[in-house]
C-alpha positions in Angstrom: -15.8 -18.4 -16.7 -15.1 -15.5 -19.0 -16.2 -12.9 -16.5 -13.3 -14.0 -14.3 -11.0 -12.3 -16.7 -11.4 -9.0 -14.8 -9.7 -10.4 -11.7 -6.4 -8.8 -10.9 -3.6 -9.3 -13.5 -4.0 -13.0 -14.3 -4.3 -14.4 -17.8 -7.5 -16.3 -18.5 -8.4 -18.7 -21.2 -12.0 -19.2 -22.3 -12.6 -21.2 -25.5 -10.8 -19.3 -28.3 -10.3 -16.2 -26.1 -7.2 -15.4 -24.2 -7.6 -12.4 -21.9 -4.4 -10.6 -20.8 -5.2 -7.4 -18.8 -2.8 -4.6 -19.6 -3.0 -3.2 -16.1 -4.2 -4.8 -12.9 -7.6 -3.5 -11.8 -7.2 -0.9 -9.1 -9.7 1.3 -7.4 -9.2 4.9 -6.6 -8.9 5.9 -2.9 -8.9 9.6 -2.0 -6.8 10.8 1.0 -6.8 14.1 2.6 -3.6 15.1 4.3 -2.2 18.4 5.7 0.2 20.4 3.6 3.0 19.5 6.0 2.4 15.8 5.5 2.4 16.3 1.7 5.6 18.4 1.8 7.3 15.7 3.9 6.4 13.0 1.4 7.5 15.2 -1.5 10.9 15.8 0.1 11.3 12.1 0.5 10.4 11.4 -3.1 12.7 14.2 -4.4 15.6 12.9 -2.3 15.2 9.3 -3.5 14.2 10.3 -7.1 13.3 6.7 -8.2 9.7 6.7 -7.2 6.6 8.9 -7.1 4.4 10.1 -4.2 1.6 7.8 -5.5 3.9 4.8 -5.6 5.1 5.4 -2.1 1.6 5.7 -0.7 0.4 2.7 -2.8 3.1 0.4 -1.5 2.4 1.5 2.1 -1.3 0.7 1.7 -0.5 -2.6 0.0 1.9 -3.6 2.9 -0.8 -2.5 5.4 -3.4 -4.7 3.7 -1.0 -7.7 3.4 -0.2 -7.4 7.1 -3.9 -7.4 8.0 -4.5 -10.4 5.7 -1.6 -12.4 7.1 -2.7 -11.6 10.7 -6.1 -13.2 10.0 -7.8 -9.8 10.1 -7.4 -9.6 13.9 -5.0 -6.7 14.4 -5.1 -4.5 17.5 -2.1 -2.3 16.5 0.4 -1.7 13.7 4.0 -0.7 14.3 5.8 1.3 11.7 9.6 1.3 12.0 11.7 3.8 10.0 15.3 2.8 9.8 18.0 5.1 8.5 20.5 3.9 6.0 23.3 3.5 8.6 20.9 1.5 10.8 21.1 4.1 13.6 18.4 6.2 15.2 15.4 4.2 14.0 12.0 5.7 14.7 9.0 3.5 15.6 5.4 4.6 15.5 2.5 2.5 16.8 -1.0 2.9 15.5 -3.4 1.5 18.2 -6.8 0.1 16.9 -8.2 -0.9 20.2 -11.7 0.6 20.2 -11.7 1.1 24.0 -8.6 3.4 23.7 -9.7 6.2 21.3 
């Protein structure tokens, strides 16, 4: 039961031991993007100031994983919708995962 203490950020009790992880366990993922992509993300982060490039990418990946999980792992496409503050001129991008349409 004590080995379960390494799961996520939950508190575990085992006999006289209480294990409280300081940080949730996360694994490193390396991404390669073009300089233009990185510059675009940097401009967004600078404009909003309250977050980091890593946080933006982490939250996008977490949302992607949650959508896949909630869809029962049977996803054929993903639609990203970018909405401006005033609600006008939204931009939608569809990522198609159908293997027959590469």
